[in-house]
N, C-alpha and C positions, 0 to 999 in steps of 0.2 A: 682864720681868726685866732691865731696863737701868738700872743705877744710874750716876749721874754725880756727880762731885765737881768743884767749882770752888774752887781754892786760890790766894790771892795770894802773891806773893813769889817771887823767882827760885829755881827748883829745888824749891820746896816740894811741888808736886804730884808731881814725880818721886820725891822721897824718900818721900812718903806711900805711893805705890803700890808702890815697891820694898820698903819695910818690910812692907806688907800681904802682898805675895807671899811674902816670906821667912817670915813667921809661918805663913801657910797651907801652904806647902811643908813646913815643919818638922812640921806636923800630919799630913802624908801625903796632902794633897789633890793631885789631878791638875789642874794649871793649864795653860792655853794663852794665848798672847798675848805681850806684850813690855813690859818696864819699862825706863825710861831711866836711865842712869848718866852723870852729867856729870863730866868729869875736868878739874880746874883746870890750866891751862897756864902760870899765873903772871900777874903784873901786866901789864895792857894787852893781854892775849891772850884771844881767845874760847876758851871751854871746848871740849873734844872731847865729842861726844855719841855714846854707845854705847847700843845696845838689847840687853838680855839676853833671849834667847828662852826663855820659860817652858816647862817640861816637857822642854826639851832642854839648857839650860845654855849654849849657845853665845852669843857676843857679836858683834855687827856694828856697826862704826863707821858712823854715818849722817851725820856731818858731814865737810866738806871744809875743809882749810886753804887758804884763798884769798889769804892774805897780809894784812899789817896795814892796807893801804889799800883793801881790797876792800869793796864795798858791796852786792854781789849775795847772793842766798840761799846759805847754806853747806850746805843739805841735799843729800845725795847721794841722788837719787831712785832710782837703781839699787840702792843698798844698802837703801833702805827697801823696795823691791819684793822683794828677797831676804829681808828680815826677815818680810814678810807671807807669802811662800811657805813659809818654814820654820815659821811659826806655824800656817799651814793644815795642814801635814803633822802637827804635833802634835795639832791639833783632830781630824783624821781618825782618830787613834788613840783618841780619847775624852778628855773633860775634864769635871771637876766645875764649873769656873769659868773664865771668860776675863777677863783683865785687859789693857787696852790703855792704854799710857802717855798717849795724847792723841788726842782728836778735834781735829785741827788744820787748817791750811790745805789740806793735801793731801786730807784727808777731805771738806772742804767742797767741793772741786773734783771729788769723786767718785772719788778715788784713794786711795792709802794703805791703811789698815785698814778703810775703809768697808764693802767687800763682805765682809770677814772677820767684822766685827761682825754684819752681817745674816745671814750663814751660821750663826754661833753661836746667834743668837736663833731662827732657823728650826728649829734642832735642839733648842731648849729649854734651852740652856746659858745660865746667867745671865752677864751681862757688866757689868763695872765699868770705867769710863773716866773720865779727867780731861778736862774741857772748859774751855779758857781763856775768859774773859769775851768776848773779841772773836769767838769762834766760836759763842757760844750761839744766836744766831738760826738759823744754818745747821744746828746740831745739832738744834734743836727741829723744824726742817722735815724733817730726816731721820728722827728718832725718833718724832715726833708724840706720841701719848698713851702710848707705851711708856716714856718717860724718867721716872725717879724721882730727884729730888735727894737726895743723901746728904751729910750734914754730915761734915766731916773727922774729927771725934771719934768718929763712929759707923760708920766704914767697916768695921771688923771685924765689928761686930754685924750690919750689913747683909749682909755675905757669909755669916756663920753662919746667918742667918735664911733666905737663899735656898738654902743647901746642905741645910738640914733640911726644906725644903718638899717 
């Protein structure tokens, strides 16, 4: 029960999962995990990246402003760890579905939401995650035969089918 979606276009996967979460929350489903919200800072500026913790409603900024000439990674790994811990607390209270904004580089390295995803699956909670093309090989190595591709147009249908099973 591990569905993954790969969407091209800057912010497209973030918007898809955030809209999916909002629709499911409006229907009263208990969600755990996090969806990303990108905040435009204007021309020539990198966006701010926030994670909204599902089932809690809190928001954590996971990007750092390193200045206009910086070339290093903007991810605040401490903030990401806090988002994971808060998502774990929500999952511990019970969830119908887990949504994780991305199986990204941190997850490929064994960090980030990787253990959280495994915990949810071990508890029998369906998980929906976005996987960028660049991380597909590492994701498949992690997920093995549990991974099921989900077309962007059918994400809500996939969720409904897993929730009624």
